[in-house]
N, C-alpha and C positions, 0 to 999 in steps of 0.2 A: 829428865829432863823434858823438856819443852812441848809442846805437839808437836808432832813432825807435820812438815810441806804434805801436801798431796802431792803422789807419787816414791815418795820417799820411805826409808825404812826394813824392817830385815824380815822383809816376805815373804822369799824362801830362803832352800839352800841352795847354796851355786855350784856346791861340791866340783871349786876346782878343778883340787887335785882328780876328782874323776874323768875330767876330760883327756887328760892322756894316755885312757886307755878303752881300747879301740873294742874290746871282750866286756867292757862294763858298758859303751853305747850302746852293742849290740845287743845286750842283756833287755835293756830300758825298752831299743823298739817289738821284743819279742814281751815284756811285758804289758800283760793287761789290765793294771793298771794308770799307764803312759799316759797322759795328753795328749794334746797340741791345742797352740794360741795362734790359732785363722786368724790372716793379716792379707785384704783385698783392696785396692786402690788405696793403699796409705789410712782404709777405717780396718777399727774392731771391730769383731763379732758377739753384740753384747747379744740377751735377752733381758726376760721383762723382767724392772728389777727398780733400779737395770743391774744388772753383775754380767760378769765375763762368760760368757757358751764357749765352753770347751769341749773339742771331740774328741772322739779316743781317734788312736790310729788308725783303726780301721777305716774312715772315716776322708782319707787325703789316697788320692791314686798308689798301686805297691808301687808304680816305678818312680814310685818319690819318696818312699818313707827310704831314708839314706842321709848319710850325715856328707852328701852334696845339695840336698832340698832343705832337711830339717838341719834346726840352730840348737842345742841344750841349753837349755835355762837355767835347770838344776831340780830341785824336790822343790815340790808345792803342795803340801796339806801328806808331805810322806811320800807322793809319787811322784817320777818324771814326770816336766814337762820341757814341750819341742812349743819354738816357733816353725810359721812355718807362712808362706806365700801367696797364694792363689795369683797366677798368672794370669793375663789378656781379660776383653774388654767383660764381660759377665764373671757375675761369682761361683757363678753355679748352686745346686742344691745346699741348703742351707735348716738346720733345725727349727722344726715349726717353733715360731715364735723369736725367732734370733732374728735382728738383723744386721748389718754389714752397717757400723754407724763413725764421725767421725768422735775421738778419744774424749778431745779436752775439751767439750760440751757438756760432755757426762760425766767425768772421771770425779767433780766433786759428788757426786750421788751414790756413789757405788760403794761399797766396804774398801776399807783405805787399798789391804793387801791383794787385791783383785788389779786398784787400777793402777799399781807400786809392775805390778807383774805383765797386763800389757803395753804400760809406757816402755818395758822394759825391751817386750817382743817390740816396741815399734820402732826401737832404734839402733839393736840391732837386726833386721829387714833391712832398713833404710842402709846405715854401713854392710851388708852382704850386697845392696843392692849397686850403691856408691860402689862397688869396687870390683865392680868381675874383672879388671885389670891393673899385670904392675907398673905401677905409678914410674917405675923404672928404666924397665924396657918396652910395656911394652902390650904386653903376656897374653894371654887369658891366664887367669888366676885360681884355684881350685883349697875348697873348705881342709879342712884341719883343724885337731884339738877339741870336735866336737861343735863344731861352727866356729872356735871363736878366735881362729889366724887364715886368712886367706895368703897360699902360697905359690910364688905364682914359678907358673911350668915352663918356661925359660932352661931350662937345665942351666946352664951357664951362671942365667943369675941368681937361682930359685929366691930370692926379696920376700921375705913375712909382714905382711900388715896385722895389723891390731886393732878392733872397737878400739877409733876413737870419738873423744868428747871435745867441743867447745866449749872453756871455760868466758866466762860471763859473768860478766859487777851487773847486778841492779841496786841503783841508793836509793832511801829516802833522808831527801835533805829536808832540816827543815832550820826557826829561830825561836824554837822555841813555842808561840801560837801558833805557826803558818808555816803548811809548808811547801814544797815546788817544785808545781808536777805538769807533765811533761803530753803530748799528743800529738799523732800522728798522722799525715792525713785520712787512712786507709783507714782510721778504726771508726765507728758510730758515731755521730753526731755527739759532742758532748761530752767522750771520756779523756779521761785525762788517765797518768797514771805515773810510777816512780822514772827515775830518767835508769838508762841501765846502754851498758855494752859491752864488743865483743875486748877478752883481755891481749891483748899485742904481744910479737914477742918481748924477753928483755922485759917487760913489766911485771911491777909485783902488781897485787888486786887493788892493796893501797893508793898507790900511783893511779893505776888507774882508775879508781873512783875520782877520783880526784880531775883527772884529764878528762875524761865522760861527761862531769857536770861544768865545769870550765868552756869543752868544744859544743855543748849543744844546745848550755842557755846561755854564760855567758856569767855565772858567780863562779865567786871561789869559796872553795870548803875544809875550814877544820876535822880534828877532834873524830875521824875513820874507822867505825864502830861495825867489826860481824856485828850481826843476828844470826843469820839462821843459812841453809842452802837449796836449793832440789834440783832433783832432776828435768827438764825439759828435753824432750825425748819430741818437738818441732822443727829438726832434730833431729839438734844433737846436740843438746846445752844444756849447759852444767850453770846453773842460775846461782850466784855465790851476793847473798845478801849483809846488805850495809844498810848499815845510819852514820847519816853524818849531817855537823851543826852550817850555817853559811860564815860564813866572815863576810858576801859583802852578798846587795839586794838588787841591785839592777841586773837587770834579765836585757839577755844581747842572744838570737838567737843565732849564733855563728858557722858552725859544718851545714845550717838552715834544715837537718833531721830530723825535724821536725815544727810542725805546722805549727803551733804553739805551744808557753807555759808563761804561766805563772803562779803568783802564789793565793793561797788557799785558807780559810781561821777552821777550824772544826764547827764555826755555825753555816759557812758554808758550804761545806756534807755535808753537815745534823742536813738542810735543809734540800740534800739532792744537788746539785751544784757544783765539782760537775758530776758523771757520774763515773762511777768507780771500776776499774777493772776487777774479772768474776773471784768467788773465793776460791778455785781452784789456784789460784797462783799466788805462787811466792808476794808480787807484787801490791794486792791488797793485802797479806800478810802484816807487811811493812805496814803500810795507810793505816793499818786496825793498831797497831803494838803503838803507835802516837796516838790514838785518838784516842785510845784504848786505858790512855799511862793517866789522860785527867780531864774522863767524863767519867759520871753520873749511868750513861749506858749505854753496853757495849754496842760498836756501829752495826756487826752481827744483825742486831733487832735491829735496827734502825731502818736498814734501806735493801731493794734489793735490786742488787749487782746486777745489768745487761751481761748477754751470754755474749763469751764469746761468735762474732760471724763467720760460717761457713765458710773454710777453704776458698778461695777465688783458682 
């Protein structure tokens, strides 16, 4: 198996069969080995290293040690682990040496299993935060199945909502010696990346690749091939990576989603133009896959990619 993308991999046992067992959930709450992945203001608790700073259940307020506030993630290093959102304007006390940080800025520097765990917690907390009410009748929802379903409290409705992810394609278009990269106006100056977009209802992944490239750049592609995928919890995407061959070359910014799009050679990239996305992203992995296929020197050894900017 090729090297996994950041946030991917079997980093914990999900124990989905135990989510329907209230007795097991209660036993996990009583287990001294159990740990909590706290989040505050969409930031993860990080210790020096950097590593994930997991806390003990006793550090969670007593009134929040229940299925309404905790989400069971599974077993991590053999012990139950829960996600927990700290709400409010202040984070409160944290362990010595720990601080809340933006995950995407440091995930590539962390142990892979810990980065995956924090990404999973972030995605689940975002889903919980954005589905507090029923999408059918508007009534309040309450969690079930250890936090993996939200149930409408309206006895006539009782609609169930499950965690959602948004599938998005991301594609490296090439014509052999060159790749097609684009940039958004909000990105740091000089940064370019692969073409990406959300999959629409009734659309296959391959069709989404062809459509997104044409809509954003005016370029037509064929020979669409799957590369790899990456959970992207910012906030809830699944990035499905592809490569594609250009059948036309003229660039026209059809839908104005990109500020610019252009072709780059390996020599351009080696010179530092354009600036590339950070190695935490599947977009970097796609560019790296193409670059290394015909280069004597690996891309990671040539460049120091810029970090993600802080969210606005």
